N, C-alpha and C positions, 0 to 999 in steps of 0.2 A: 591252403597257403592264403593269408590275408592279402587284401588289396594293397598294392605298393603305395598308392596315394588316395587320400579321401578328398572329395570335392564338394563343397557346399554351394548350392545354387539358390541364392537368396530369393529370386523372383518365382521360384517354383513353390507350389503349396506344399505343406508338410515339412516345417522347419525340422531339420534333423537334430535331435537332442544330443548333448555332448556325452558319448560313451566310448570307451575304448574298444576297437575291434577285437583286440586280444581277450576281452571279457567273454566272447562267445566261444564256449569249448566245443569246437567243431568235431573233435575226436569222440565227444559224448553225444553227438546228434546224428540223425539220418535226415536227409532232405529228399523229398519226392516231388517231382513236378509233373503234373497230369494235364494232358491236352490231347484233343482228337488229332492234332497235326503232327504228333511225334512219329517220325519216319513216314508221314503220310501228307504229302503236299496238297493242300486244298486252297489256301489263301495266304494272307500276309502274316498270320500267326505263325506259320511254318518258318518264315524268315526270322521272326522274333526268337523262337525256340531254338532254331538252328545256330544263329549267330551268337546268342548269349551262352551257348553250351560251354564254349572254351573257358571263358573267364570264371563260370560257376564250377566247372570241373577242376580247374586249377586251384580254386579256393577250397573246395570241399573233398577233392580226391575221390577215394573209393566209398565215400558216404553220400554221394549224389546219385540218384536214379531218376529216369524219366519213365512215364507210364502212358500207354495209349492203346488203341486198338491193333489187332494183328491182321495184316493183309499179306498173303503168301508172296506176292510178287515183290512187294516192298521189303519184306524180311530177307528174301534171297539176294536182292541187289544192293541193300543198304546196311545190313546187319550182320556181324560176325558172331555166330552162336558161341556161348561159353557158359561156364558154371558160375553161379553167384558167389562172390567172396565171403558173403556174410551167411553163416549157417541158419540164422533166424529167417532170412528171406527164402532160403532153400525150403525150410520146413513150411512156411506159409504158402509157397507155390505148390508144394506136394499136397497140402490139404485140399486145395482147389482141384488139382489133377486127379486125386483119388476120388473126387466126387463128380467126375465126368467133364470137367472144364479144362480146356487147354490153355496153358500159360507158357510163353516163350521168353527167354532171357538171352542177352547178348550185348555187344558193344556197337553203338551206332557209328558208322564210318564217316564221321565229320570231324571238323577240328575240335579237339578236346576228348574225342572218343568216349562219350558218357555211356554208362550202363543203361539199358532199356529193358523194361518189363512189359511185354505186350500180350493182351488178353484176346483170345479167339471168341469173338462174339457169336459166330455161327454155332460153335460147340456148346454154347450155354443158352441157346435160344429157346430150348424146351422149358426153361424156367420163366419165360416172359410173363405169362399170366399170373403166376404166383408173385413175382416181383412187382407187377403192376398193383396187385392187391396190397403188398407191403407199403408201397409208395402212398396209396390212398389212405390207408390206416395211419400212416405217419404224418402226413401234411395235406390230405384231402386234395391231392392233384391227380386228376385222371388224364390218361393219354389215349387218344383215338387210335384204333387199330391200323388205320391207313397211313399214319405219319411214320414212315419207316425210320427216318433220321432220329426222331424223338425216342422211338422204341429202342433203337440201337444204343442211343445214349443211356437209356435206363439200364440195359443189359451191362454195358461197360461200367456204369456207376455202381451196380449191384456187385459186380465182380471186385472192383476196387475197394468197396467198403468191406467186403468179406475178407479180402486180402489184408487190409489194415487191421481188422479184428484179430485174425490169426497172428499177424506179425507182432502186434502189441502184447497179446497174451504170452507170446514166446519171449519177448524182450523184457517185460516187467517194467520197473521204473527207469531203467537205463540201458541203451541211450534213448533220449526223447526223440520224437518224430515231428517233423515239420512237413506239411503237404501243401503244395501250391497248385490251385486249380485254375485253368484258363478257360474262360468263355462258358456259355450255358451248356454245351455238350458235355462238359466235365462236371457240371453242377450236381446231377443226381448223386454222384460219389460223395461229394461234400455234405449234401443234405442227409443222406443215409448214415454217413459216418458220425455226424454231429448228433442225429437223433438216437443213435445207439450208444452215445456217450463214450466213443473211442477216444482214449487219452492221447490227443496229438493237437499241435498248433496248426491252424488252418488259415490260408491266405486265398482270396479269390480276386482274380483280375479280369475285368471286362475290357476288351479292346474296342468294342462298339456295342451300343444297346441294340437289342433285337428290334424293338419298336422304332427306335430312332432311324434305323437304316430303311425300314418299310415306309415310314412316313415321308422321308426325304425322296425316296424313289417315286412316291406318288405326287411329287411336286407341291408338297404342303409348305407353307411359310413356317418352317419349323422353329427357327431360333426366336422369332418374334412372338410365338404362341406357346413356348415351352410350359408356361404356368396355366395355360387354358385348355390343354387337351384332357379329355376324359380317357385316362389310360386303359382302364378295362374295356370300355366301349370300343376304342380304336383297335385294341389287340383282338377283340372278339370279331369285329368286322372283317379283319384280315385272316381269321381262322388260325391265329398263332397264340391264342390265349393260354393254352397249356405250356407252350414254350416260354412265354413271358412269365408264367407262374414259376416254372423251374429256375429261370434266371433270377427272379426277384427273391425266391426262397434261398438260393445259394448265396446271394449278396448279404441277406441278413443272417444267415447261419455262420458265415465266416468270422473268425476272430479279427481279421484285418481285410478291409476292402480296398483295392487300388484300381486305378485306371490309368491310361497311357498319356493323357494330356489334360491341360486345364479346361479346354473346351468340352472334352468328354466328361470331365468331372461335373461341370454345370449340367450337362444332359442327364447324367446318371442320377444326380440329386433330384431332378424333377421326374425322370421316368421310373427310377427304381426306389426312390424315397429313402436313399441313404447317401450321405456325403462321404466320398472316398477319404480314407485315412491318409493315404500317400499317393502322390502322383509318381509313376514309374515310367519315364520316357523311354521310347524305343531307341536302341543304338545299333551300331554296326561294328564289325571287326575291320578296323581301318589299317590298311597295309600302306605304310609311307614308303616312298622311293627315296633312295639314298641321294640322288641328284634332283635338284628342284625342277630342272628342265625336262626330266624324263617323262612326266605325264603330259607335257606340251608336245613332245615328240610323238607319243602315242596318239594325241588328238589329230596331229597332222597325218599320220599314217592311216588311221581309221577313216578320216574324212576323205582321203583319196579313194577308198573302197566305195564309199557312199556316192562319190562323184561319178564313178564308173557306172553304178546302177542307174544314176539320173541321166547319164549320156544315152543309155539304152532306152530308158523309159520315155524320154522326150526326143527321140530320134525324129528328124524331119522338122522339129520345132525348136531346135536347140539354138535359139538366136539370142541367148543371154550368156553372160560371162561367168563361168563357173568359179573363177577366182573372186568374183564379187557376189557369190551366192551364199546365203545363210541357210542353215538347216535347223529347223524347229520341229519339235515332236511332242506328242502327248501319248501316254501309254497307261494301260491298266485294264481292269475289268470293264466290260462294256455297259457301264451305267451312264447313260447319256447326260442326265442332269446332275446326278451326284458327283460325277467326275468333271463337270464343268465344260463338257464338250459343246454344249449349247451356246454358252457366253463366248467360248473360244472361236467358234465359227463366225459368230456375228462380229467379233473384234477383227477377225482376219479379213472380212469384207471391208471394214473401215480402214484397216491398215493398207489393203490394196488401193483404196481411193487415195489415201495420203501419199503413198509412194508414186502414184501416177500423177497427181497434181503437182507435186514437188519435182517431177521428172527425175526421180532418184534412179541411179543405175544399179542399185542393189536389188537382187531378186531373192525372194524367200520361198524355199520349198518346205512344206509342212507335211510331216508324217503322222498319221493316226494309226497307232499300233494297239488295236483293240480286237480281241477275238470275237468273231460273229459266225453265223451259219453260212457256210459256203459249200460248193460242190467240186470246185477245182480252180486252178490258176486261170486267170484271163488269157485267152490265146493272144491278144494283142500285146499284153505285157511280156509273155514269153517271147514273142516275135521280136520285140524291141531289144531284148538281151541277145538274141541270136544275130540280129543285124549288127549291133555293136561289136560282137565277137568277130563277125565276118569282116567288118571294116578294119579291125585291129589286125587280123591275119593278113589281109590285103596290104596294109601299110607296112607290116613287117616284111612281107615278101619284096615289095618295091625297095624298101630300105636297105635290105641285104644286097640287092642287085646294084643299087645306086652306090652303096658304100664300097662294094668290090671294085667298081669301075673307077670311083674316085681314088681309091687306094692305089690301083695300078697306074693311074695317071701321075699321081704325085711321086711314085717311085721313079717314074721316068723324068721327073723334073718339069712336068707340064701342068699348066692350069687347065683343067678339062672344060670343054664347051658344054655349058649347062643344057643347051638345046639338043645336043647329040648324046648326052650321057643316058637319057631315057629314050627307048625306041617307041615305036607306034603301039606295039602290044601292051607296053607299060601304061600308056595314056588310056588305051581301051579298057584295061583292067580297072583303072582308077575311075573312069567315067561310069562304068557298070556299077561300081561300088557306090558312087554318088547317086545314081539313079535308084539304086536299091533303098536309099534312105527316104525316098519320097513317100509322103503319106497324105491321104485325102481326108483323114479324120483327125480329130483332137487327140492328144495323149490321154489314156484312161485315167479317171479319177481313182478307180479301185483296181488292185492288182488281182482280184479273184472274181469269179462268178458268184454273186450274192443270191442266196435262196429267196430272200425277201426284199428284192431290190426296190420295189415300189414303196414299201412301208419303212425301210430302214431309216432310222432317225438321222444319221450322218448324211447319207445320200439325199434324203429329202431336204435337209437344210442347205446342202451344197447347191441343189437345184434352186432353192428359194433365193440365195445370195448370188447365184450365177457365176460362181468360180469354177469354170470348166477347163482350165489350163490352156486358155487362148493365148495367142501371141502377145496381146495388149496387157494381159494380167501380170502384174509384178509379184503376186502371191500365187504359187502353184500348190495343188493339194494332191497327196498320195495316201489313199486309205488301204492299209495292209491289214485285213482282218484275220490275222493269225499271229500267234507269238513268233518272235524271230528265232531262227535256228541256223546254225553254220552248215547244215546239210541242205538247206533250201536251194532249189535250182534258180530261184529269182533273185533273192537278196541274201546270199549265204554269209550271214553274220550272226554271232550271238548278241544278246541284248546288251551285254556290258561293252562289247566292242562298238556297237552301234551308238550307244550313248556318248562314248568318248569321241566319236567322230562328229557329233552334232554341236551346234553352237548354243542352243538354248532349249531347255525343257519347260514346257508350259503345262501347269496343273492347277487351273483355277477352280478347284473343287468346291462344291457347296457342302457335301458331307465327307469328311475325311478325318476320322478320329486321330490318326497320326500322320501317315503319308510317307511311305518308304521311297517312292519314286524321286521326289526332290532331294531326299537324303542321300540316295545313291548318286545323283547328279553332283551333289556337293562334294562327296569324298573322292569323285573322279575329277574335280576341278571344272565342272560345267555349270554355268549359271543357270538359274531356274526361276520360274514364276510359281508362286503358291498364294494361299489365301489366309486371312485371319480366321477362317472357319475350320482350318486344318491344324492338327496338333503341332506339326512341324513348323508351320507358319507363326503360330503363337510363341512357340519355343524360341525361334530365331528373333522375333520381334522384341522379346523380353530381354535378350542377351546380346543384341548387337545394336549400337547406337544409330548406325546408318546401314541397314541391310542392303539396300540397292547398291551401295559402293562395293559391297562384297559379293555381288552377283546374286542376291536373294531378293527378288521383287515380290512384295507382298500386296495383293489386291484386297481392298476392303470390301468384303461381301457381307459383313455383319451389320455395319451402321450405314451403308450407303444403299441406294436403290439399284435394281439390276442395270438401269440405263447408265448410272454414274460408274458402277463397277466396270461395265463394258468399256466405257470411255477411258477409265483408268488403265485397263489392261491394254487397250489400243495404244495409249501414250507410252506405256512401258516398252512395247514391242517396237514402236516407231523410234524411240530414243535408242534402243538397242541397235536398230538398223543404221543409225547415224554414227555410231562408233566406228572409229578407224581400226585397222587390224592391230596396231600397237596397243590401243586402249582395251581391246578384247583380251589380248595376252595378259595385260596388267591385271584385268578383272579376274581372269581364270586363276592367276597366282593367288589373288586374295581369296577367291572361293575355296581353292584347295586347302588353304590354311585353316579354314573353319572346320575341317574334318575332325580335329581333335575334340571339338564339342560333341560329336556324335559317337565318340568311341565308347565301347562298352566298359572300358577300363575306368571311365568316369561315371557313366550313367548307371552302371551296375551297382553303384553305391546305394541307390534308392531301393533296390530289391534287398540289399543287406539290412537296411533299416526296417523294411516291412516284415522281414522274418524275425528280427529282433523284437519288434513290437508284438508280433503274434505269440512269440514265446512268453513275453511278459504278461500277456492276457490269459494264455492257457495255463501257464505254470508260474503264477505270481510269487509262490514261495521260493522258487529256484532262480527266477530271472526277473530282476527289478528294474523298473524304468520310470523315471519321473517325467511325466508328460505335462505337468501343470506349471512348472517354473518357466517364466519368460526368458527364452534363450535367444541370444544374439548369434547371427552367423555372418561370416565374411563372404561376400559373393563376388561375381565378376560381371563385367559388361564390356564387350569389345567396343573400343572407341572408334570414332570416324577415322579412316586412314589419313595420315598426315598430308598426303599428297593431294587429297580431295578438297576443293575449295569449301569454305564454310557454308556458303549459300547453295542450296540445290540448283537454282536457276543459273548459277555461274558455272556449274560443272558441266552444262550441256550447251552446245552451240545453238544459236537461234535459227541457223540455216541448216538444211539437210547435209550440206557438204562439209567434210573435215579435211583440211589439208594436212599432209604428213609433216610439213614444216612446223605448223602450229603445235602438233602433238609432241614434237621433239623438245619444245620449250616447256612442257609440263613437268613440274618438279616430281620426281619419282625416284626413290632409292629402295630397290627390292629387299636388300639385306636389312636396311634400317626398319622397314615396315614389318618384315618377318619377325625381327627381334622384338618390336614393340608388342606384336600379337603373342609371341611366346611368353613374354612377361605377364600378359593378361590371363593366359589360361594355365601355364605351367608353373606358376609360383606355387610354393608348398601351402596350399589352402589348409586352414585349420578351422575346426569348429570352436565357436566361442568368440570372445572379443579379440581385437587386434593386439597382439603381444606388445609389451612396452618396448619402445625403441625401434619398432618396425614401422616404417612409412608405407602408406598405401601406394601401390603402383598406379601409374596413370590410367585412367579409365576404369578403376575398380569402384564399385559402389557398395556401400554397406547399408544394412537395414538399421 
């Protein structure tokens, strides 16, 4: 089924040529998507594959298949086994099975229920030495015996290339095959397929270059030295030269090379020596609520649960007002510098100073959700939650007793004597409960016992900046070195619920090819901080006139020094702390409306273009596409919200305090703003010039 709307984004690279979607005869094509993360959650690519499956399955139906490695546990829990609907696929699978290799077929139990073909790497491992020889003879790339991940990738790639050879032999000229490979682990399948001249169109997507991730993890000044790195030397020193060769060979073998963002396109051009043909931004399946206020209600509900945890964690030191407490968080892989945890901690130290100097009554509790090596929960953290629960039970007991006596007195027409309504035992119970909350130590910074406490980067920097959750600190830190789970005895919340309950997500990444965490915040209506070195930040910067007004704060880490970036991040957070509750509600409404920008219904259009381009290059006689004509596209750009003053300085008060009376005078009409934004993204965008008689909508920009 074709996409219901096509959307042209003029500021993204790869202007989409004017061709009709109906020109693509899907019934005469088979689409295969190959990735190590199919049914196998490893990293962010799993999210891309999983969320994109529905729109691709809706478009391609039973002509869409995913391919990846077979893991027994994953297959049993995520896949419903069935027979392939296409007899040619059944024959190709049988060819491998009859030669001693196990291949499994079924439906992946996610939205869209796509078909999956999974190859058992262990059953074919006996061919490894022979396939290593084939790879060497094909492209002079050798793999060391000790790199299991690279060896497994070669086994998977050899099985996939074998499968495609059998499949195309059975199919003949029709239907044609498109195969889309993700990341270097899928690269060997692409390299071997092309070297054997298998007749199919190929697309290769890199979500992050191998060497780029390694260099940034080593604190290299990456973006200022892109053209100065000796690529072969750097890869060799890090003992990943063979992996780099697989990645680069796959990039140059593919008919079409794509990457996920403009910043990664620049990186790939230098690291892999090929400019991407198309930028394919990552999207999400956006589920809109029927009522606008519904996601605000969810925020309030989830925030209450976080407040309960904070009450327990800070027992004995709960001298701050939870109604004036903001929850910030950072989450993701524990890559201290790449994810920006270093600059975040330094900015928190400066934010703490500003809040104390201005005598601000706002408290900020910051959560670090990054998995690290631990051996168990911190006893003090568990005790805090037990004390909180004991206090709650005591309060409920006294409340029931108090309520019954009050009820009886009122029935008799008497106003009870408040001094006699509670007896001595009740006061004793309450005093014991209060004494139980006394604590002689500061609330713990981390919720778990860390294995490498003395060398842990976050804890080492916390010691350096001196944020130990003391009474005087306006910024409190909680390091939760485990992914969140609703079954946790400490903070029983899933990640999504936790995000909804927070006020601000902070992701000041130095290396982030796309960045799903701020995107997830956006679709849930939670403001976030990102950078112009993340794909998400670049995407939003190009498509929103005033990102901060929509709750997307973009730190400049590309053209500013670390000190300037740190000050900018501090100012963003301090300005956020100055907002009143009403201003935060208005901002969340604006943030949530941006979710349409990240919907696969729109961003999937770029994958459609990449496949069409690959077909035109692999089968030029059947699929023609003119890429030389200068084509115009009609794009969009979110305008500044009408209620925001034109001057950035005028939109913020010069003093930390905001009065609610002042806020009520701010011009704001939710329905009017929402309608303006709808016009900017939901107008029927067409490829080509603006039709005659059609006026541009306010805020639209054209190339």
